[in-house]
N, C-alpha and C positions, 0 to 999 in steps of 0.2 A: 505493500501500498504505500508507502515511499514514490512523491511525485518524480523523484529523479529518475525512476524505470520507466518513464514515460515514452512509448513506443517501442519497447525492446524485450526480444524473448529471454527470460532469465532459466540457466543452465543450472543447475543445484549438483555438485558433486559430493556432497553428502549422501548416503545411502537411504536414510530414511527420513522422508519428509510427509508431512501431514501428522504424526503422531502426539501434536499436543492440540491439533485439533485449531479452531479458528474463534476468536472473541473480539466484541467490538472495541473493549478498552485498549486493545493494542491497534489499533488503525491509526495509520498516520497520516492520511488523507484519502483521495480518493483514486481508487485503484486505475491506472491506464497501462499495465503490463499488456503485450502484445500475446504471451503465449508463456508456458511452463513445460521446464523439461526436465525428467527424474528420470532415476536409474532402477528405480522399481515402483510400484504402481502405490501411492500414496497411502500409509497406513490408516489402521483406524483409531481414529484419536482417541487420547485415554491420559485426561487432563482434568483438575476441578472446575478449570476455570473455561473451558470449552464447551461453547455451545451450537458449534456446527463443524460439519465433517469438512474438510479440506477439498475434497474432490467436487461434492453438493455447492459448496462456495463457489468454485472456478465456473461453474455452471451456470449458477445464478449470474455471476458479471458477463456469461457468455467468452470467458477466456480458453483458448482451446491448450489442452496438454498433450505430451506424450509422455511414456514410459518403456521400460525396455532397451534404454538408448546407452551406451557404456561412455557416461557425461565425462570421465577423467581422460579420456582418448578425446574425445571432442573437445573438452579444455587446451588440450595439447595441441590441436588443428589453430583454434580460435589463436592461441598464441605465438602461432607463427604466422597466421594472417593479420595480423596488426587489430581488424574489424570487421569483419562478415555480415552480410546480410543473411537470412534465413529464413523458410518457411515452413510450419507446421500444416500438413496437408494429407486429407481423404485420398490416396490416388486414383480411386474410381472414380473422383469428381472432377477429375481433367484427362483429355484425350490420350497424352503421355508428358515426358518428364521434361519436354521441350519448351511445353504450355509453362508450368512452373519456372523455368528456365526464363523465360523471357519476365515475367512477375518481377523475378526478383532483379535480372539487369536493368529493370524500370525502375526498383525503388531506389530513391535516395537512401545514400550512405551517411551513415552521424556526423562523421567529417564534412563540418561544414552548412549542419543540417541544425535550423532553430526551433525549439519546441514550448521554452517556458510562457510566450505568448500565449498558446492554447490551453494552457491550464491554469494560470494567474486569474485569483478573484478577479471577476466582474465588479465589485464593489467594495466599498470600505466596510469594517466591521471591527468588533473590540473583539480580541480573544478573553475569557472567561472562566475556560474550564483548567481546574486544576492539575496536580500530577496526580495521578490515578491511587486510589487508597492500597494500592499492594503494595506502594512503595513508601507509605507513612512520611513523604514529605510536609512540611508546614510551612505557609507563607513566610517570609523575615519581615513579621510585623513589625522589628525596630529598622527596618530601613525604611527610608521617605519614600513616599509614592512619586514615582517621577514618570514622565509621558516620553515613548517613546513610539517611532513612526517603524512599520516591520514591512520589508518592500516583497512582495511575495511574485517569487520566480519557482513555486514550487515548494512550497514549504512544508516540512514535517513539522506535526503537532505535538513532537514532543521538545521542538526547540521552542515555540510559543509556551509550552507548559512550565520551560526552565525560565525562561523571561517573567511569565507571570509571578512564579514562586520568589523572585528575589525583590519583589514589589514594581515592578513596572506597570503602567496603563500603557498596553500592548494596541496598537490602532496599526489593523493590518489592510496594507492600501494595494492596488494593482501595479504590475511594474511600469504602466505608461503613466502613470500618476505626475503631475508638472510640478515644478521647481516652486511655484507660489504658492498651490494647495499645499504644498508638505511645511514651507514655512510659515504659512500662515496660523497651522495649529502650533508652532512654538513648540517642537519637540527639543528633548533634551538629548536626545540621542535618534539615531540611524540603522537599524536594522537592514542585511542584506542576505536573502534565505539562499537556502540549495536550491538545485532543480536540473533540469535535463537540457541536452543538448550541447553543443559547440558554442561556447562563448563569443567566439570571434563572428559569428553568422548574427549574432545579435544587430539589430538596427543602431543607428549612428546617435538617434536622441537616448536611447540606454545609457551610453556612456558620457553625452554633454550633461545629460541629467545629474550622474556621479560625479562629474568633472567640477559641475556649478556647486552640488552639495559641499564639497570640500572647503570652498571659499568660503565659507560660513564658519569653518573650524568647530563644527559640531560632530559629537563622538561618533565615528561609525565602526562599528563591527560585521564581516563578511563569514559567511560559511560554505564552503563547495563552489557551487557557482558564483556564488555571491563575493568569495574570494576573487574569482576568476577574472569576474566583471570588474570588479574594483581595481584589481592589478592592471587590467587593459584601458583603464582609463587614465589612470597615473602614468601610463608608458610604458609599461612592459609589455611582453607578448606569449601568447599562449602555444601550444601544442596537442596532437593527438598522441596516445601513449602509444609504445608498442604492447605493451600489457599493462591494461586498467589496473586501480587497486579496488579490489572488492572484499569484503567480512569485517568482523568483529575482533581480530586481536593484530593488527599492524602498528609494530615497533617505532615513534618515532623519536628522535632527540630534542630535546628544547635547548637552543643553543645559550637563554638566558639565563638557564640554571643551572645546565650541566644533568640535568633528568632526563632517563627516559622514559615516555609515555606510553601506554598500549591504548590503542586507540581504534573506532568502527570507519571504516574508508566506504567509499564509494564514488568512483570517479573514474575518467576515462581520458580527460583533458589535464593539463599541468599548466602551469605560469613558468617559463623557460628562463632559469636559474642566469644566462648570461643576457640576460634583455632587461633586467632590473634599472632603472635608474637610480641616480647616486643617491636622491632620498627617498628611496626605500629600504631594509634593511630587512632580510634573511633570518626570522626567531625559530622556526623548529623545521627537519628536514628527515627524510624516511631514511631508516636503519637498512631498508631492502635495497632502494635505488639510490638514494642520495639526492631525491627531487626533492623541491620545494614544497613544506607541509605549514607553514606559515610566515606572515610578512607583515610589518608593520612602517608607519610614515617617521620618519627620524624628527620631525617636527610639530606635525599635528597628529590629535588624538584619535588616530586611524590604526587598526591593525585587522587581520582576517588571518583562517587558516583554511587548509586543504580538507582536514578530515571532521568528523562531525563529534563534536564534545556532547551531545544531546545524547548521543550512544542511540539505543532504544531499537534492535537492540546492539548491546554491547558494553565495552567496560567503561566506567564513567572517570578515568583519571584525569581528564580535561575539562572537566566540570568548570573547574577554578575560572574558567576563561567569560565564563558569566557573569561571574564577581567582578572582574578585571572590568567588564565593560560597564557594570551597575556604577563601580567607583568614578572613571570617568565622566559618565554621565552625570554622577551627584557633582563632579569639582566644577562642572561645566554650567550644571543647575545653578551652585552657587556663586560661581561668576559672574552668570546675567544679574544677580541682582546686588551686585557690590558696583 
């Protein structure tokens, strides 16, 4: 249900899929997945939180699935090909394989494909759902209530829950909201969400908005594609990875503290190291391939990360970043009154 999976087929390398079933509390957004591939048929659910069978849920959403595939061999093929288009099809619905091949040939590649405009919210809303009961988080009542704008490129619900837990009033706006509309709300901070697609394929208006926002010296925090869009707006470049980072246990080194943090990741594009302008500093790197995992501006209250500090699923080593954002916004809020 992570909106970052929009228009993609997910191939699971773990053999047992579906054994915990489905429940609405774990939804991260509206599912826009194109298909699911598993080694074995989904297991019968066995979890006290489950209220639906995985296969039944896929059918309700009209998401095709296929089992009996050697998913680890498939993963090796994908690694060698960088990024490949695929079809899940019932062969007797087509004349021959050439017909399917033509469909694949005409389907756009993820490289150069802009997607978040299709799934971004169409209207403004205030987020008011707290972290779910299972996690037993409490809103930090000692924190001063601060107002922030979250620009939606395909935001995960757990990001918004984490922001709310810090005592932010979170106003979620469409990706194409104007600068005037944002500034008129007098926000204490701007959050740039995760999302799908190639960041370079975004409209120029997206980058113009972010460049203009930086001139107001408002604290800005970006995650995933929000990190990439911010970097592009500030003069860096992005590129398609040979092998994307997917999963819940990726080691990242925090260059400011020298700590190793275990992170949840889901991206196929990165900010190029050699393209960073002088006013941007690398704060985190991947210990798998040394790629950039975090940056900050040397003068402005702006920072971003490639990984997912909100996890869901995954480790929560880097949830402190939401506290860092709160403290920057608090400083800005206090400065506005002086």
